[in-house]
C-alpha positions in Angstrom: 153.4 139.2 116.9 151.0 140.3 114.0 149.2 142.7 116.2 152.3 144.4 117.2 153.3 145.0 113.7 149.9 146.4 112.9 150.3 148.8 115.8 153.4 149.9 114.7 152.4 150.3 111.1 149.5 152.5 112.2 151.8 154.6 114.3 154.1 155.3 111.3 151.1 155.6 108.8 149.6 158.4 111.1 153.0 160.0 111.1 153.3 159.8 107.3 149.7 161.2 106.8 150.6 164.2 109.0 153.9 164.9 107.2 152.3 164.7 103.8 149.6 167.1 104.8 152.1 169.5 106.4 154.3 169.6 103.3 151.4 169.9 100.9 150.2 172.9 103.0 153.7 174.2 102.8 154.0 173.7 99.1 150.6 175.6 98.7 152.0 178.4 100.8 155.1 178.6 98.6 152.9 178.4 95.4 150.8 181.4 96.7 154.0 183.5 97.5 155.6 182.9 94.1 156.1 186.0 91.9 156.7 184.2 88.8 157.0 180.5 87.9 160.6 179.7 86.8 161.8 176.5 88.2 165.1 177.0 86.2 166.0 180.2 87.9 165.1 178.5 91.3 162.0 180.3 92.5 160.1 177.1 92.6 162.7 175.1 94.3 161.2 175.5 97.8 157.8 174.2 96.2 159.8 171.3 94.7 161.5 170.5 98.0 158.1 170.2 99.8 156.7 167.9 97.1 160.0 165.7 97.3 159.2 165.4 101.2 155.7 164.5 100.2 156.9 161.9 97.7 159.0 160.3 100.3 156.3 160.2 102.9 153.8 158.8 100.5 156.0 155.9 99.5 156.4 155.0 103.1 152.6 155.5 103.7 152.1 152.9 100.7 154.1 150.2 102.7 152.4 151.1 106.1 148.8 151.3 104.7 149.0 147.8 103.1 148.7 146.2 106.6 146.5 148.7 108.4 144.4 150.7 105.7 144.4 148.7 102.5 141.5 150.9 101.3 143.7 154.0 101.4 146.8 152.4 99.8 145.5 153.2 96.3 145.2 156.9 97.2 148.9 157.0 98.2 149.9 155.0 95.1 147.9 157.5 92.8 149.5 160.3 94.6 153.0 159.0 94.3 152.5 158.3 90.5 151.2 161.8 89.9 153.9 163.6 91.9 156.5 161.5 90.0 154.9 162.6 86.6 154.9 166.3 87.8 158.6 166.0 88.6 159.5 164.5 85.2 157.7 167.3 83.5 159.4 170.0 85.4 162.8 168.3 85.1 162.3 168.0 81.3 162.1 171.8 81.2 159.3 171.6 78.6 156.4 172.5 80.9 155.7 175.9 82.2 153.2 176.0 85.2 151.4 179.1 86.2 150.9 179.9 89.9 147.1 178.9 89.7 148.0 175.6 88.0 150.3 174.7 90.9 147.7 175.9 93.5 145.0 173.8 92.0 147.3 170.7 91.7 148.4 170.8 95.3 144.8 171.5 96.5 143.7 168.5 94.6 146.4 166.3 96.1 145.6 167.6 99.6 142.0 167.0 99.2 142.7 163.4 98.2 145.0 162.9 101.3 142.5 164.4 103.6 140.0 161.7 102.6 142.1 159.3 104.5 142.2 161.7 107.5 138.7 162.6 108.6 140.0 164.9 111.4 141.8 167.1 108.8 139.2 167.6 106.0 139.9 171.2 105.7 137.7 171.5 102.6 134.6 170.8 104.9 135.7 173.5 107.4 132.6 175.3 108.8 134.3 178.5 109.7 133.0 181.5 108.1 135.6 182.4 105.6 133.6 185.3 104.0 134.4 187.6 106.8 137.3 189.4 104.9 135.0 189.9 101.8 132.3 191.3 104.2 134.7 193.9 105.6 135.7 195.0 102.0 131.9 195.2 101.1 131.3 197.2 104.3 134.2 199.7 103.4 132.8 199.9 100.0 129.4 200.8 101.2 130.8 203.3 103.7 132.7 205.1 100.8 129.3 205.2 98.8 127.7 206.6 101.8 130.4 209.1 102.4 130.2 210.2 98.7 126.5 210.5 98.8 126.8 212.8 102.0 129.4 215.0 100.2 127.2 215.3 97.1 124.1 216.3 99.1 126.3 218.8 101.0 127.4 220.4 97.7 123.8 220.5 96.5 122.9 222.1 99.7 125.6 224.7 99.5 124.9 225.3 95.9 128.3 224.1 94.4 
C-alpha cells in the first residue's frame, strides 16, 4: 500500500512541478510585456494570476514531496513563503515594483524550482543565445563598411 501512495505522490509531484514551471514562464513573459507597473490599474493582473497558480501548485507540491522527495520540500516551502510575502506587499499598495525587479524575482524562483527538475534546467542551456547579437554586430559592421566605401568614393570624385 505504501508503494502505491509513493507512486501516486510522485505522479502528482511531477505534475505540480511542470505547472509551477509553466506558470513561472508565463509570469516572466507577462512581466516582459508590461508597459508600466501598476497593479492597481490592472496591468499586472495577469502576472499576479500566474503567481496565484504557482502558489496553489507549490502548496500541493509541499504535500507530495514530503513522501517522495523530502529534500525538495524546503524549496517549495521557501517559494510558497516568498510568493505569499510578495502578494502581501502588492496588496498593501505600498510597494511599487519595476519591470526589471519582477523579471529578476520570477527568474530567481524559476531557477530554484528547476534545481528540483534536472531535465528543465534552462539556466544551463547550451544553445548559442548570442546569435541575435552577432546579427546586430554584423549589420553594424556592414554599415561601417558601406560608409567607408561611400567616403572613399567621395574622395575619389573630389567631393
